[in-house]
C-alpha positions in Angstrom: 0.0 0.0 0.0 1.3 3.4 -0.9 -0.2 6.4 1.0 -1.4 9.2 -1.3 -3.0 11.8 0.9 -5.1 12.2 4.1 -8.3 14.1 4.9 -6.6 16.2 7.5 -5.7 19.7 6.3 -2.9 21.6 8.1 -3.4 25.1 9.5 0.3 26.2 9.1 2.8 25.8 6.4 4.9 22.6 7.4 8.2 24.4 7.1 10.2 21.8 9.0 8.8 19.0 6.9 9.9 20.8 3.8 13.3 21.4 5.2 13.9 17.8 6.3 12.7 16.6 2.8 15.1 19.1 1.2 18.0 17.9 3.4 17.3 14.3 2.5 17.3 15.2 -1.2 20.4 17.4 -1.0 22.3 14.6 0.9 21.3 12.1 -1.8 22.5 14.4 -4.6 25.6 16.0 -3.1 27.0 13.4 -0.8 25.8 10.2 -2.5 25.9 11.5 -6.1 22.3 10.7 -6.7 23.3 7.0 -7.2 25.1 7.8 -10.5 28.5 6.8 -9.2 28.6 3.4 -7.5 31.9 4.1 -5.7 30.7 7.4 -4.3 27.5 5.9 -3.2 29.2 2.9 -1.5 31.8 5.2 0.2 29.0 7.4 1.6 27.0 4.4 2.9 30.1 2.8 4.4 31.5 5.9 6.0 28.3 7.5 7.3 25.9 4.6 7.5 25.0 3.0 10.8 27.1 -0.2 11.3 26.1 -1.9 14.6 29.4 -3.7 14.9 31.4 -0.5 14.7 29.5 0.9 17.7 29.6 -2.3 19.8 33.0 -3.4 18.6 31.4 -6.7 17.8 33.7 -7.3 14.8 37.4 -6.8 14.5 38.7 -3.8 12.6 39.3 -4.8 9.0 36.4 -7.2 8.8 34.7 -6.5 5.5 31.6 -7.5 3.5 30.8 -7.1 -0.2 28.3 -4.4 -1.0 28.5 -4.4 -4.8 30.7 -5.5 -7.7 34.3 -5.1 -6.7 33.1 -3.0 -3.7 33.4 -3.9 0.0 32.6 -2.2 3.3 35.2 -2.6 6.0 34.8 -2.2 9.8 36.9 0.7 11.1 37.3 2.6 14.3 36.9 6.1 12.9 35.8 8.8 15.3 32.8 9.6 13.1 31.2 6.3 13.9 29.6 7.7 17.0 27.7 10.2 14.8 26.4 7.6 12.3 23.0 7.0 14.2 22.3 10.6 13.3 24.0 10.9 9.9 22.5 7.7 8.6 19.0 9.2 8.9 19.7 11.5 5.9 21.3 8.9 3.6 19.5 6.5 1.3 20.4 3.6 -0.9 18.5 4.4 -4.1 16.0 6.7 -5.7 13.2 4.3 -4.8 14.3 4.2 -1.1 14.4 8.0 -1.0 11.0 8.5 -2.7 9.3 5.8 -0.7 10.4 7.5 2.6 9.5 10.9 1.2 5.9 9.9 0.4 5.3 8.6 3.8 6.9 11.6 5.5 4.9 14.0 3.4 1.5 12.4 4.0 1.9 12.0 7.7 4.6 14.4 8.8 2.9 17.7 8.0 0.0 17.1 10.4 2.3 15.9 13.2 4.4 19.1 12.7 1.1 21.1 12.8 0.3 19.7 16.2 3.8 20.1 17.7 5.3 23.3 16.3 8.4 23.3 14.2 11.2 23.0 16.7 9.4 20.4 18.8 8.7 18.4 15.6 12.4 18.5 14.6 13.5 17.2 18.1 10.8 14.6 18.0 11.9 13.4 14.6 15.5 13.1 15.6 14.7 11.3 18.9 12.5 8.8 17.1 15.3 8.2 14.6 17.8 7.6 17.4 15.4 5.3 19.1 15.1 3.3 15.9 18.9 3.1 15.5 19.2 1.9 19.1 16.6 -0.8 18.5 18.4 -2.0 15.4 21.8 -2.2 17.3 20.2 -4.0 20.2 18.6 -6.6 17.9 21.7 -7.3 15.9 24.8 -5.8 17.7 27.4 -7.7 15.6 26.0 -6.8 12.2 28.7 -5.4 9.9 26.1 -4.2 7.4 25.7 -0.4 7.0 22.1 0.8 7.5 20.9 4.0 6.0 17.5 5.8 5.6 15.0 8.0 7.3 12.5 5.2 7.8 13.2 4.8 11.5 12.5 8.4 12.2 9.5 8.4 9.9 8.2 5.4 11.7 8.1 7.6 14.8 6.0 10.0 12.8 3.5 7.2 11.9 3.3 6.3 15.6 2.5 9.9 16.5 -0.1 10.1 13.8 -1.8 7.0 15.1 -2.2 8.6 18.6 -3.1 12.0 17.4 -5.4 11.2 14.4 -6.6 7.6 14.6 -9.9 8.2 12.8 -8.7 10.4 9.9 -9.1 8.6 6.6 -6.0 8.1 4.6 -6.1 7.5 0.8 -3.9 4.6 -0.4 -3.0 3.2 -3.7 -3.4 -0.6 -3.6 -2.5 -2.5 -6.7 -4.7 -0.7 -9.3 -7.2 0.9 -7.0 -7.4 4.0 -4.7 -8.9 3.1 -1.3 -9.5 4.9 1.9 -8.8 3.5 5.4 -9.1 5.1 8.9 -5.5 5.9 10.0 -5.7 3.4 12.9 -6.4 0.5 10.5 -3.7 1.4 8.0 -1.0 2.2 10.6 -1.7 -0.8 12.8 -1.6 -3.0 9.7 1.8 -1.5 8.8 3.1 -2.0 12.3 2.0 -5.6 12.4 3.7 -6.4 9.1 7.0 -4.9 10.4 6.8 -7.1 13.5 5.9 -10.2 11.6 8.7 -9.6 9.1 11.2 -9.1 11.8 10.4 -12.1 14.0 12.6 -14.5 12.0 15.6 -12.4 12.8 15.1 -12.9 16.5 15.4 -16.7 16.0 18.8 -16.4 14.4 21.7 -17.5 16.5 24.6 -15.1 16.0 24.0 -14.5 12.3 27.3 -14.0 10.4 25.8 -11.2 8.3 22.3 -9.6 8.6 21.0 -7.9 5.6 17.8 -6.5 4.1 15.5 -4.0 5.6 16.1 -3.0 9.2 12.5 -3.7 10.3 13.2 -3.6 14.0 14.4 -0.1 13.5 10.9 0.6 12.1 9.4 -1.1 15.1 11.5 0.9 17.6 10.9 4.2 15.9 7.1 3.6 15.8 6.9 2.6 19.5 9.0 5.7 20.4 6.5 7.8 18.5 3.5 6.4 20.3 5.1 6.8 23.7 6.6 10.2 23.2 4.1 12.1 21.1 2.1 13.5 24.1 5.3 14.9 25.6 6.0 16.8 22.4 2.5 17.9 21.3 1.7 21.6 21.6 -1.7 21.6 23.3 -2.7 25.0 22.1 -2.0 24.0 18.5 -3.9 20.7 19.0 -6.9 22.5 20.4 -7.0 24.9 17.5 -6.8 22.1 15.0 -9.6 20.3 16.8 -11.9 23.3 16.7 -11.2 23.8 13.0 -11.6 20.1 12.2 -14.9 20.0 14.1 -16.1 23.0 12.1 -15.2 21.3 8.8 -16.6 18.0 9.9 -13.2 16.2 9.8 -12.7 13.2 12.1 -9.6 13.2 14.2 
């Protein structure tokens, strides 16, 4: 399912949502070469992506894994490694990866920002992203695979949206059809698929290499969003949104 839009208009221009989207795009183009140069892309992912084994020292320095034709990513002890949980949020592995995250962030992020205010929203986004990174490291602390993407932080936005606007209808593209679901149905379904997808990883005994999508980062980010949203919401903004929505007949 691909979200297209929601029936939940914003009252203020989502400036921080725009800025975060622009930063993701700028990082993809400037730092990662928009995917046009395999070596540049691999270097950015290896150097600035989150590698659990580099944070936990679960693999020896020099341990390497292949990440493409004639390309390998090697464990190191660079000082920048401690910043990779933050830096990796703004990196992506492909145009599809970037656009997929951007769509989810645009549909759900603007309303969450509208209920928090710009600065609180930024802090909330980063905190959820760090919670997602921490979850990923705890689940697979010895993984030498670099992880990149904004999906952990965006998962926190989805969790916040579930708490704030459970009854708002969201329009999705499913196969060849456009359908509408209440947010609670769509988001709980999304969360359930992440958990079910990640369960096999918990049954692995000291996997040599863990790859694929970091679904437990999604789970950790989502749970953080659900638990923290009430600490970050701006009650005056929420009250104003509620009054306007009631006047327009919009369910929240």
